[in-house]
C-alpha positions in Angstrom: -19.7 -16.3 3.9 -17.7 -14.1 6.8 -18.0 -10.3 6.6 -14.6 -8.2 5.6 -14.6 -4.6 6.1 -12.2 -2.9 3.8 -11.3 0.7 4.5 -10.2 3.0 1.3 -11.7 0.3 -1.0 -11.8 2.8 -4.0 -8.3 3.2 -4.1 -5.5 1.5 -6.2 -4.6 -1.1 -3.6 -8.3 -1.1 -2.1 -9.6 -2.1 -5.4 -7.3 -5.1 -5.9 -7.9 -6.3 -2.2 -11.8 -6.1 -2.9 -11.4 -8.0 -6.4 -9.2 -10.8 -4.5 -11.2 -11.2 -1.1 -14.6 -11.3 -2.8 -14.5 -14.9 -3.5 -13.8 -15.9 0.0 -15.6 -13.0 1.8 -18.6 -11.0 2.0 -17.0 -7.6 1.5 -17.7 -4.2 2.5 -15.7 -1.5 0.9 -15.8 2.2 2.3 -14.8 5.2 0.1 -14.8 8.9 0.9 -15.4 10.5 -2.4 -15.0 8.1 -5.3 -18.1 5.8 -5.5 -17.3 2.4 -7.0 -19.2 -0.6 -8.3 -17.9 -4.3 -7.9 -20.0 -7.3 -8.2 -20.0 -9.1 -5.0 -18.9 -5.9 -2.9 -21.3 -3.4 -0.9 -20.0 0.0 -1.1 -20.0 2.2 1.8 -19.2 6.2 1.9 -17.5 6.9 5.4 -15.4 9.9 6.5 -12.6 8.4 8.5 -12.1 11.1 10.5 -15.8 11.2 11.8 -15.3 8.9 14.6 -19.2 8.7 15.3 -19.7 7.3 11.6 -16.8 5.2 11.8 -18.6 3.3 15.0 -21.5 3.3 13.2 -20.3 1.5 10.3 -18.9 -1.4 12.4 -21.9 -1.7 14.3 -24.0 -2.0 11.1 -21.9 -4.2 9.2 -20.6 -6.4 12.1 -17.2 -7.6 10.5 -15.4 -10.7 11.2 -12.1 -9.3 9.9 -11.0 -5.5 9.0 -8.3 -4.4 6.4 -7.6 -0.9 7.1 -6.0 0.7 3.9 -7.6 4.1 4.3 -4.9 6.8 4.1 -3.7 10.0 2.9 -0.7 8.5 1.2 1.0 10.6 -1.1 4.1 12.0 0.8 4.1 15.3 -0.8 0.2 15.7 0.4 1.0 14.8 3.9 4.2 17.4 3.9 1.8 20.3 2.9 -1.3 19.1 4.9 0.1 18.0 8.2 -3.0 18.2 10.2 -5.5 16.5 7.7 -2.8 13.7 7.2 -2.4 13.1 11.0 -6.2 12.9 11.8 -6.5 10.5 8.8 -3.5 8.3 9.1 -2.9 8.3 13.1 -6.2 9.1 14.7 -8.3 7.2 12.3 -6.1 4.1 12.4 -6.0 4.5 16.5 -9.9 4.3 16.2 -9.9 1.4 14.1 -7.6 -1.1 16.2 -9.9 -0.2 19.3 -13.0 -1.3 17.3 -11.3 -4.4 16.3 -9.9 -5.0 20.0 -13.6 -4.4 21.5 -14.9 -7.2 18.9 -11.8 -9.5 19.4 -11.6 -9.4 15.5 -8.3 -9.9 12.9 -7.5 -6.6 11.6 -4.8 -6.2 9.0 -3.1 -2.4 8.5 -1.1 -1.2 5.9 2.0 0.9 6.8 5.1 1.7 4.4 8.4 1.0 3.7 8.9 4.9 4.2 9.3 4.2 7.7 13.3 3.8 7.5 15.5 6.3 6.5 17.3 4.1 3.5 20.7 4.0 4.8 20.9 0.5 5.9 18.7 -1.6 3.7 17.6 -4.4 3.5 15.4 -3.8 6.4 13.8 -6.5 8.7 10.6 -5.9 10.6 13.0 -5.5 14.0 15.3 -2.8 12.6 14.6 0.4 14.1 12.5 2.9 12.1 13.9 6.2 11.2 11.8 8.0 8.7 12.7 11.1 6.5 9.2 12.7 5.9 6.2 13.4 7.3 4.4 10.4 5.7 6.6 8.4 7.3 6.5 9.6 10.8 2.6 9.4 10.8 3.0 5.6 9.5 5.3 5.0 12.7 2.7 6.6 15.1 0.0 4.9 13.6 2.0 1.4 14.1 2.8 2.3 17.7 -0.7 3.3 18.7 -2.7 0.5 16.7 -0.4 -2.1 18.6 -0.6 -0.4 21.8 -4.6 -0.5 21.6 -4.6 -3.9 20.1 -1.3 -6.0 19.6 -3.0 -8.7 17.6 -3.0 -6.2 14.8 -1.0 -7.2 11.4 1.0 -4.0 10.9 1.8 -4.7 6.9 4.8 -2.6 5.7 4.1 -2.2 2.0 6.5 -1.4 -0.7 6.1 0.1 -4.1 3.4 -1.5 -5.9 1.8 -1.4 -9.2 -0.9 -2.6 -11.4 -4.6 -1.7 -12.6 -7.6 -0.8 -11.2 -11.0 0.7 -12.4 -11.0 3.3 -9.8 -7.4 4.6 -9.3 -3.9 4.2 -11.5 -0.5 2.9 -10.2 2.3 5.2 -11.1 2.8 2.5 -14.0 0.0 4.0 -16.1 1.3 7.3 -16.4 4.9 6.1 -16.9 3.4 3.6 -20.1 1.6 6.8 -21.7 4.7 9.2 -21.6 6.8 6.6 -23.3 4.1 5.9 -25.9 3.6 9.5 -26.4 7.2 9.7 -27.0 7.8 11.8 -24.1 10.7 12.0 -21.8 10.5 9.8 -18.7 13.4 10.5 -16.0 13.8 7.7 -13.4 16.0 7.4 -10.2 19.1 5.5 -10.6 19.6 6.0 -7.0 16.5 4.9 -5.5 15.7 1.4 -4.6 12.6 -0.5 -3.5 11.3 -4.1 -3.3 8.0 -3.6 -5.7 5.1 -6.0 -6.1 2.0 -6.0 -8.2 -1.2 -5.3 -6.4 -2.8 -8.4 -6.8 0.2 -10.1 -5.1 0.2 -7.5 -2.2 -3.7 -8.2 -1.8 -3.2 -11.8 -1.4 -0.2 -11.0 1.3 -2.6 -8.6 3.2 -5.3 -11.5 3.4 -2.8 -14.1 4.4 -1.6 -11.5 7.1 -5.1 -11.0 8.2 -5.1 -14.8 8.6 -1.7 -15.7 9.9 0.1 -12.6 11.3 0.2 -10.3 14.7 2.8 -7.5 14.8 4.6 -6.3 12.0 5.3 -8.0 8.8 7.0 -6.8 5.6 5.3 -7.6 2.4 7.7 -6.6 -0.2 8.8 -8.4 -3.3 12.1 -10.7 -3.8 14.0 -8.1 -5.9 15.7 -4.9 -5.0 15.9 -2.4 -8.2 16.0 0.7 -8.8 13.5 3.1 -10.2 15.1 3.1 -13.6 15.8 -0.6 -13.9 12.3 -1.1 -13.2 11.6 1.4 -16.3 14.0 -1.1 -18.1 11.8 -4.1 -17.4 8.6 -2.5 -18.1 9.8 -1.2 -21.5 11.2 -4.6 -22.2 7.9 -6.7 -21.1 5.4 -4.0 -22.7 7.0 -3.4 -25.8 7.5 0.5 -25.2 9.8 2.9 -27.0 12.8 3.2 -25.0 14.3 6.4 -26.1 12.2 8.4 -23.7 13.3 6.5 -20.7 16.3 8.9 -19.1 18.2 7.7 -15.9 18.5 10.8 -13.3 19.3 11.0 -9.5 17.0 12.5 -6.7 19.2 15.4 -6.2 17.9 16.2 -9.8 14.1 16.4 -8.6 13.2 19.2 -6.4 10.2 17.6 -4.0 8.2 18.5 -1.4 8.9 15.5 1.0 12.5 14.0 1.4 12.7 10.8 -0.1 14.7 7.9 1.3 17.6 6.2 -1.2 16.9 3.0 -0.3 14.1 1.1 1.5 14.2 -2.2 0.3 12.6 -4.6 2.7 13.5 -8.2 3.7 10.2 -10.3 3.6 11.7 -13.4 5.0 9.2 -13.8 7.6 6.0 -13.6 5.2 7.9 -15.9 2.8 7.6 -18.6 5.7 3.8 -17.9 6.2 3.4 -18.7 2.4 3.6 -14.9 0.7 4.9 -15.8 -2.7 5.7 -12.9 -4.9 6.5 -13.5 -8.2 9.5 -11.7 -10.2 8.9 -8.0 -11.2 9.2 -9.5 -14.8 6.3 -12.0 -14.0 4.3 -9.4 -12.7 4.7 -7.1 -15.5 4.0 -9.7 -17.9 0.5 -10.6 -16.5 -0.4 -6.8 -16.9 0.4 -7.1 -20.8 -2.7 -5.8 -22.8 -4.1 -4.0 -19.6 -1.9 -1.1 -19.6 
């Protein structure tokens, strides 16, 4: 089988991507602090900020394709650690694009719906970017520099994702725990996304690696608020509903500003064969796992 190099493989999306990819690829997954084990996946410790180590891993693995997921991806962390996050999110991404260009191998990169300001949704790939926080700004810069270095890169803008991974939880697990513990869970009624399950996102990334170049949106089919997601979560997973409370973005103080509506128009990906189920169907597949 061909070799696939996955950066950030111990993260939530990375773990799911490795699980999906290992049936068709010989997968090599990198991690920084969290070692992981998965049948059919070879794990490699790698600091993405160390360019010499990055080049060494490419030389040793000789990948036929790369999916670059490694990032400092929490907006509040990026806002509070601007230099470190820039080195990881931009500099390392540019270097990876160059290494893929040198070898002329396919590369898929995960960007974010947070490259938009949330005022003109739903967003297409050709819409102008206007991030409202540092994480979004860094992803815009990474997109630009990767495509300048290697135009064949598939730059995949990812939506809100949920699901299960042995190495890291999504936002779903703490939500479920809070409701089961009869705690109050406040979710925004004025923040809208197009969420997908992690396995769906992983399949979309592998499709993009094979079929796409340039920017591609991998959102779900439904535009829903955080609170509406919570309502479906309660219904499908049979959770206590009394703790679920509606709130607004202005009610919560956060280090990083958040856009109100970054729903993605993913029509282009749909034409390539990307087929996300409904949020309800995704949640039904997780029943008994969370």
